[in-house]
C-alpha positions, 0 to 999 in steps of 0.5 A, spaced: 500 500 500 502 506 497 502 511 503 503 519 502 506 523 507 506 531 507 512 535 508 512 543 509 518 546 507 519 553 510 525 558 508 525 565 505 530 563 500 527 560 494 533 556 492 534 552 498 526 550 497 528 548 490 534 544 493 530 541 498 524 539 493 528 536 488 532 532 493 525 529 496 522 528 490 528 524 487 529 520 494 522 518 495 517 519 489 520 513 485 518 508 491 512 506 495 514 512 500 510 518 497 511 525 499 507 531 498 510 538 499 508 544 501 512 551 501 512 557 506 516 563 506 516 565 513 513 562 520 506 565 519 505 563 513 507 556 515 502 556 521 497 558 516 498 552 511 499 547 517 492 549 520 489 547 513 493 540 512 497 538 518 504 536 515 507 529 518 514 533 518 516 540 517 523 543 515 523 550 518 529 555 517 530 559 523 532 566 520 526 569 516 522 575 516 515 576 519 515 570 523 522 567 525 522 559 525 523 559 533 517 562 534 513 558 529 516 552 532 513 554 539 506 556 537 506 549 533 508 545 539 503 549 543 497 546 539 496 539 540 494 538 533 501 538 531 503 533 537 505 528 532 508 532 527 516 532 526 520 538 526 527 539 523 530 546 524 535 549 519 540 554 522 546 557 520 549 558 527 550 552 531 549 556 537 542 556 535 541 549 536 539 549 543 534 554 542 531 550 536 530 544 541 528 548 547 522 551 542 520 544 541 524 542 534 525 534 534 532 535 530 536 540 527 541 541 521 546 546 520 546 550 513 550 549 508 547 542 509 549 535 506 542 534 502 543 526 503 544 526 510 538 531 511 534 526 506 536 520 511 533 524 517 527 526 513 526 519 512 527 517 519 522 522 521 517 520 516 517 513 515 520 510 522 515 513 527 509 509 525 508 508 533 506 515 533 499 513 530 498 508 535 496 512 541 492 519 542 498 523 543 495 528 548 489 529 553 486 535 554 490 541 557 496 537 553 497 531 558 501 526 555 498 519 556 503 514 560 503 509 554 505 515 549 511 517 553 514 510 554 512 508 546 514 515 543 518 520 548 522 517 553 527 513 548 528 519 544 529 524 549 534 519 552 538 518 546 538 525 544 541 527 551 546 522 550 548 524 543 548 532 545 551 531 552 545 535 554 542 534 561 535 530 562 531 529 568 524 526 570 520 529 576 514 525 579 509 528 583 504 525 587 498 530 591 493 528 596 487 532 595 483 534 601 477 533 596 477 526 593 471 528 588 474 527 581 469 532 579 473 537 583 475 541 576 478 547 580 483 543 583 485 539 577 486 545 573 490 548 578 495 542 578 495 542 570 497 549 570 502 549 575 506 543 571 506 546 565 513 548 564 517 550 557 514 547 551 519 542 550 518 539 556 513 533 557 507 533 562 505 526 563 498 523 566 502 517 571 497 515 575 491 517 580 493 523 583 500 522 580 504 526 574 510 526 571 514 532 568 520 530 563 525 536 564 529 537 557 536 541 558 535 540 566 540 539 571 539 535 577 540 542 581 535 545 576 530 540 577 530 540 584 529 548 584 523 546 579 520 541 585 521 546 590 517 551 587 511 546 585 511 543 592 511 551 595 505 552 591 501 546 592 502 546 600 500 553 600 493 551 596 487 549 601 485 544 596 491 539 598 494 535 604 500 533 602 505 533 596 511 528 594 516 529 589 521 524 586 526 526 581 531 522 577 537 525 573 540 522 567 547 523 569 546 520 576 542 514 574 544 507 574 543 503 567 540 509 565 533 507 567 530 514 569 523 511 570 526 506 575 530 511 579 524 516 579 519 511 582 524 509 587 525 516 589 518 518 589 517 512 594 522 515 598 519 521 598 512 518 600 515 515 606 519 521 609 515 527 606 522 530 603 523 532 596 528 526 593 533 526 588 536 520 585 533 516 592 536 521 597 533 527 600 534 534 599 533 540 603 
């Protein structure tokens, strides 16, 4: 069965767009991997086109008039409609790669790029991520399902952190509401609003009254600060009795199993009442 994927190319330089179009057509459209291509010359136009027909992958230049690629990427990542869309940032400066990843991009390529290398990344993003369609990517308010987190996000973010030698932390939060009534919408909205961090961070519905945040580009010390802020806010709310937080950091995790470390840290936090980082209490 021939399945067509949609690619949106966003660049203010016509020559760059034409190079990308020729390369994509040469690689894919002579096989069963069909790709349709849409063009945009700036971020604002890209968002308008994406809303008309959500693409499977976006190649996004950073420096463009009207709206740059970083802002466009942030806006797209703030819309759950594009949760499954892969975004590859095209940048002239290696210093912009961290900004691109923090804005929600999945990958980046430095200009001038090698077209064959870029085509490999495009193929990987389009045809090796079919698991994305197996689950609903996000719940209301941007909460990821636990299944989606394990099947899509976790391995990718761990691999990316290792590849670029970036810090990565996982925070588990368990709250004890005074009102057990599940229809207490105000309390739920308070927690969800509190857990919303940067757009690149993933917030996961972990279990009953338990949530997780995958904190990209975040050291153990910074994750501890995030935890202290959350605990302070929750403890000052009249709707909750107790808050327990367990944190795992990739650099200090045995066998790189963030989940086991975070869950063990949360259990220790439940036992002691302290915020626990890598299974040790912090104060």
